[in-house]
N, C-alpha and C positions, 0 to 999 in steps of 0.2 A: 116563696119558690117556685119558682116553675115547674111543668108538668117534667119538664127535659129533667129538670133538676134531682126532681123526688124519681124517676127515674135509677136516673145512674146512682143514685142512696141507694135504690134499692138491691141495685147492681152491687156494690159493690160488700153491699150488704147482705146480698149473699152471698158472693166468693169467701165473704172473706170465714163464714158461717163456713164455708165448701173446702179449707181451705184447715177448719181448724179439726174438719171430721175426721180428713187421710191424712190427717200427721199426728192423728189421738193425741191434744192438744191439752184435750181433759183429762183423759187417761189412757196413754203412753201406752203402746203396746210393738209387742214387734211377730210381722208376721215368719209364719215355718212354711217351709219347704221341704217335708219329707222324701229321701234321699234313695234310691235302688238298683239295688246292685243284686245282678242276677251272679248266681251259684258257678262256682268256677268250674264244674263240670255240665252246667247246663246244653252247652253244642255237643256234646256226644250220640244223645240219642239221637232216636230216625227223624227223618223228617218227614213234613208233611206235604201232599202239595198241592189244599182244597189253601179258601178263603176266607177271613170270616170278621165278621162287623161285631164291633162290642158297642152298646147304648150306655146313656149315661143310667147309672143306676139311678133303682128308686125310693126312695126315704119321705117321711113324714116332717112335716113344715120342721121341729124339732131337731134332725139331723141335718136338714138342707141346708147350710148355711154356714160359712167361713168360722162362724164363735165357737174356739176351740170346746167341747162339753167336759161335764165335771157332776158322777155324779153321789154326791157325798150320804145320802140318805137313800131308799130304793122310793124309785118312780120319782123322785123332785130333781128335776136337769138344773144345775149350773151352768155357768160360766169362768173360763177366768179372761181375767178382766186385763191378762199379761199379757192376751199371746194372740193371737188368730191362725189360721188356716193360710195360705196363699189362694186360693178358691174355696166355691166352699165344697164339704167333704161330698159329694156322690161324683163333680166334674174334677178334682184332685185326686181320685180312689177310679175313676175311669184312665187318666192320663198315667196310673204310675203305672195300672195294665194292661195298658197300650206299651209301656215303654219296657214291662215284664216277658212278653211276648214277642219281643222281635230283639232285645236283645240274648233272647234264652238259643235265636241261630233256628227256631225247628220254622219257622215257619215266615213268608215272605209276605202273602196277603192279610196285611194284620191292619186296623183303625177306626176312627170310632163312624159308628153308624150314620150323620151325616157328613165324611167325607165324597161317600160317593164311591163305596168302594164294590164292585161287580162280587160280594159274599158268596157259600156256601152256606154258612155260618153262621148263627146274632150268639154272641153273650149277655146277655140280660139277667140283672147283679139285681134281687130284693135288699134294701141292704136295711136290719133291726139295729145295730147296737155300733157306736162311734163315739163311745166315750170314757173318759176315766169311772171305777166305779167303787168305792170300799168294801172294803171284803175282810172282817172283824178287824177294819180298823187299819187295815193296807191298799193303799191303789196299782190299781192297774189294767195298766191301758185294755180293750175290753174292743172288736171289730169282731162283728156275728153277722153272716150274711145269708144269703139260698141267693146258687149260681142254676140260670138253664141256656142248655143249649137250647139253639132250633135248627130244623133244616128247611132251612129255605125253599125246597125243591116240590116239598111236602108243605111248607106249611107247620109242621109238625115238633114236639118236644122230643127229642133223644132222651138227654140225658136229663138228671135235677142232684144237684147234693146242697148242700148245709157244715160252712163252714164258721169255727170261735179257735177264737183265737185271745190270747191274752198274753202282755208281758208283763211281769212290777213296774211299776213308777217312783226311781229313786225320793225323790220330792215332794211337796207340794204346790209346787213351780209354777209357771206352765213350758219354762225350758228341758223339764222337766216328765211334764208330761209330752212334750214332740219327742224326750229323747227314745220313752217306753215303747213309743203307737211307730217311730224307725221300725223298731226291733219287733213288734207281733207285722208290723206289712212286709219284714223281709222273710219271718217266716209264711206268713195267707198266699206271697203272688205264688211263688215258685208251687208250690202245693194246687192252688185255681188256674198256676199251668199243665201244667203236669194233669190234672184230671181233665181239663177241656181240648188235650189235646190230643188224652188216651181216647176216648169217647167224639167226639170226629172222626179220630185213624179207622174205631171201628166198625163206626156210622160207613164215613166214607168204603172203606174195604167191603161193604155190605152188598153194598152198593154196583161197585167195579162183579162180583161174584153174580149175579144176574144179567 
């Protein structure tokens, strides 16, 4: 076999291996993309004039993954073999947060911190939990994080709060977990939007008063 033939054989092997990995041939799985719908009264509240940049949440290596995680026993993380998130959990959460702020109708200037937006405030997230946890034998979709609102004009944190939500999971499959996380996000995202806009507006008004 010539050198060229060996290279072509290797290239074909790599492509076939990549295809098997992408299609999940060995372990078939479904990619889940949680959707979000803003509350019907979201746009009724006061609108803000300032702009907000949202950073990608910080997470441990275990959480910084597209794998759907489950903690059947305390402190031991496993994965659902039949499901993946559409992106890594932090990237997916950032995308959903941006959508939640946009869909609120209360802030025009909002985007990822990497977008180049000339923002007045930034929202940073420390993500602690985003997994199914079993409690007394029953699975729950658990999301826990700490949010910080930073004033770019003075580079100081103006407000911080820990949020925690959970929703019961209706079964042991990845599809059941995905549905429960969508319910948990429907609770969590409006809470973060409301708190961020309230705290930002309080700080904005205080600046304007001076």
